[in-house]
C-alpha distance (Angstrom), angle and dihedral (degrees) to the residues before:
residue distance angle dihedral
X1 . . .
X2 3.71 . .
X3 3.82 114.4 .
X4 3.80 133.2 -169.0
X5 3.81 115.3 -156.4
X6 3.81 128.7 -162.7
X7 3.86 118.5 -164.7
X8 3.80 99.2 27.3
X9 3.81 91.2 151.4
X10 3.79 94.2 58.8
X11 3.71 129.8 82.3
X12 3.81 97.0 -99.3
X13 3.83 95.4 36.9
X14 3.82 92.3 49.9
X15 3.81 90.4 54.4
X16 3.81 91.7 47.0
X17 3.79 90.2 48.0
X18 3.81 93.0 53.8
X19 3.85 90.9 46.2
X20 3.81 91.6 49.8
X21 3.81 93.0 48.8
X22 3.74 91.3 49.5
X23 3.86 93.8 50.1
X24 3.81 114.9 97.9
X25 3.77 87.8 -151.7
X26 3.79 92.3 64.9
X27 3.75 115.4 78.5
X28 3.80 99.6 175.3
X29 3.79 138.0 13.6
X30 3.79 121.3 -168.3
X31 3.85 112.5 -166.2
X32 3.78 115.6 -155.0
X33 3.77 107.2 -150.6
X34 3.80 143.8 155.8
X35 3.81 90.2 -129.1
X36 3.86 138.1 26.1
X37 3.76 117.2 -83.5
X38 3.76 122.8 -117.5
X39 3.85 90.6 -143.6
X40 3.79 115.8 84.5
X41 3.82 125.9 -169.4
X42 3.74 137.8 153.6
X43 3.84 91.8 -114.4
X44 3.80 93.0 49.9
X45 3.73 129.3 91.1
X46 3.76 128.4 169.5
X47 3.81 132.9 -146.1
X48 3.80 113.1 -162.9
X49 3.83 114.1 -144.6
X50 3.80 121.4 176.9
X51 3.82 92.4 -164.5
X52 3.72 120.7 32.3
X53 3.76 90.7 -167.5
X54 3.79 89.9 64.9
X55 3.83 109.0 34.4
X56 3.82 109.4 -158.9
X57 3.80 97.7 -172.9
X58 3.83 102.5 54.2
X59 3.81 89.2 136.8
X60 3.80 88.5 68.6
X61 3.78 90.8 47.6
X62 3.82 100.3 61.7
X63 3.80 132.6 112.4
X64 3.76 97.5 21.7
X65 3.84 122.3 155.3
X66 3.78 95.0 -145.2
X67 3.84 145.5 3.8
X68 3.76 121.9 -147.8
X69 3.84 104.9 -159.8
X70 3.86 106.1 -161.8
X71 3.85 99.0 156.4
X72 3.73 115.7 122.4
X73 3.75 147.0 96.7
X74 3.74 141.0 -136.0
X75 3.80 114.6 -88.5
X76 3.83 90.1 -133.2
X77 3.80 109.2 123.0
X78 3.82 93.7 0.2
X79 3.79 124.6 116.2
X80 3.85 115.8 -114.0
X81 3.79 89.1 -114.2
X82 3.84 94.4 52.2
X83 3.84 91.5 44.7
X84 3.76 91.8 51.6
X85 3.84 92.2 47.1
X86 3.82 91.3 50.6
X87 3.81 96.5 41.0
X88 3.78 107.8 32.6
X89 3.80 106.9 16.4
X90 3.82 95.8 44.1
X91 3.86 95.2 44.6
X92 3.79 94.4 48.3
X93 3.79 93.2 42.5
X94 3.83 91.9 52.6
X95 3.76 92.3 45.2
X96 3.81 91.8 49.8
X97 3.76 90.1 52.2
X98 3.78 94.3 49.4
X99 3.86 99.6 44.0
X100 3.78 99.6 74.6
X101 3.80 93.3 55.4
X102 3.75 95.4 40.7
X103 3.78 111.5 54.8
X104 3.81 95.0 163.2
X105 3.82 95.8 42.0
X106 3.78 124.0 133.6
X107 3.80 110.4 -151.5
X108 3.85 116.1 -147.7
X109 3.79 115.6 -169.5
X110 3.78 124.3 -167.7
X111 3.75 104.7 -135.7
X112 3.78 124.7 156.9
X113 3.79 144.3 -104.9
X114 3.84 110.6 -91.9
X115 3.80 94.4 34.4
X116 3.79 107.6 151.8
X117 3.78 137.0 147.1
X118 3.80 87.8 -138.6
X119 3.77 95.3 53.0
X120 3.80 120.9 117.9
X121 3.81 87.9 -138.3
X122 3.82 112.9 90.9
X123 3.82 94.2 -147.2
X124 3.82 90.9 57.0
X125 3.85 91.1 50.4
X126 3.81 92.0 48.9
X127 3.87 91.1 49.3
X128 3.87 88.3 48.8
X129 3.79 91.0 51.7
X130 3.80 90.1 49.6
X131 3.82 92.9 50.0
X132 3.77 93.0 48.1
X133 3.80 92.5 49.9
X134 3.84 93.4 47.4
X135 3.78 93.0 48.0
X136 3.82 90.7 55.9
X137 3.81 100.5 42.0
X138 3.77 97.6 93.7
X139 3.76 106.1 -103.0
X140 3.82 117.3 150.3
X141 3.78 84.0 -107.0
X142 3.81 137.2 -20.1
X143 3.76 133.4 -159.6
X144 3.78 134.0 -167.8
X145 3.77 109.5 -150.6
X146 3.84 112.8 -155.6
X147 3.77 111.4 -164.5
X148 3.78 114.9 -173.6
X149 3.76 96.2 -162.4
X150 3.79 133.7 11.8
X151 3.74 121.8 -168.6
X152 3.82 117.7 -153.5
X153 3.79 113.2 -117.5
X154 3.83 118.3 -120.5
X155 3.82 90.2 -140.5
X156 3.82 92.9 73.2
């Protein structure tokens, strides 16, 4: 399988990247990042994008089997508008850019435990809106993964 990964320099994305590289089922991983990765591997390629809202290298991001979208941030200390822009707007914008060149793609979104449109917490509502939008975009399949706790690896 050929996989495109967003967020490889973050805690979650780094773990996903290491897992993908170790998998015998994965033949190639292309990490889309704002900066070069410190990890090097024969299966790993990198596409540098300064602005994820306007991907300039879409030609290099075609015909992938899956996308792991691990970009994101905690809502703590962030304005509701900034959190929505980073969580909903960015995710949906990237997905919409990838979809035309990836008709067989499965989109996997790292969401969070407690995500709910009926939540009193704004972050949970925004994540729920993001999940709903992704699931209806037209990918071959889409998943919202809702981890409740993630422990940082000591390998990093």
